N, C-alpha and C positions, 0 to 999 in steps of 0.2 A: 504494500500500500504506500503510495507516495504522499508527500505533504501537500497541503492545499495551497496552490500557487496564488490564489486570490488573497489569502491571509499573508503570504510573503510580500505581496505587493503593498498591502496596508502597512506593514512594518517598514518597508522601503520608503513609502511616502512619509511616514512619521519621522524618519531620520534623514530625509533627502537634503536638508540644509545643514546637516552636521558634518564638519570635516572629520576625516579619519575613519569613516565607516568602510568596512570591507565585508565580503561574504565568503563563506566557506561551507561546503557540504559536509555535514556530520550528523550522527544520530539518525540516519535515514531521512534527513531533512536538510534544512538550510539554517545556518547560524550567521547572525550579523555581529561583527566585531567592531569595537571602538578602540583605535590605537593598538590593535593586536589582541585586545582582551574580549572574551566572549561577553556579549551584552544581552542578546535575546535571539529567538529563532522560532521556527516552525518545524513540526515533525508530524508524522501520521497521527491524527487524532487530537491535535492541539498545538500548543506552543510552550515556550519556556522563557523565563526572565532570570537573569543573574542579579539578585538583589543584595547579596551578602548576608551573612549570618545575623548581623545586628538588625537587619530590616525584615527578616523572615516573618516575625510575628505580625508586623503591620501588613505585609503582603498577603498573609493567610486570611486576613479579614475580608479580602476582596472575594465576592462570590465567584466560584468557578476555579479558584486557585487552591492548590494543594502542594505538599512537599514533593519535590521531584525524586523519584526512585526509578530512574530509567532502566537501570540494569538489575533491579530488584533490591538494590541497596540505596538508601537515602543519600542524596547529594546535598550536603549543607550549603546554604546560600543560594540555592537554585529553586525556583518555583515552577511547577508545571501548571498550565492553564488549559481549560477546555476551549474548543473552537468558538463557542458562544462568548466566553470571556475575552478571547483574543479579538473577536469581531466587534465587541462593545467598546465604543470610544472612551467612555468614562472609566471603565475598569482598566482598559489598556493604558490609558494616560496615567492612572495611579501607579500601575506596576512599572511602566516605563520610567516614570519619575524616580522611583526607588532604585531601579537598575542603573539609570544614568548617574544618580548621586553616588552610588557605590563604585561603578567602573571609572568614572572621571577622577576619583581619588587615587586610582592605581597609577603607578609610573608607566609611561609608554614603553612598549616592548621594542 
């Protein structure tokens, strides 16, 4: 099963004016990176945001968000989201804000 290209386009649009964004195919989907650091992405059945461990509790209050356990093991600092949550502008904006706040604080690779 492939990722939803329409959802990938939504994320691309959200980040279009931000310098330092690149794309990489991973997790059976597409990941968008900021200055070489994983930021967000889409995979079959939903998407993900890298919010950092300190932002996980806030991110998990967003309907449709849950801890990411892509390989069966929880990935701290990463949030998995449903297609519906990813498509919803308000929920996506909240999660993207948390992810950008975390990733922008990391040193460029």
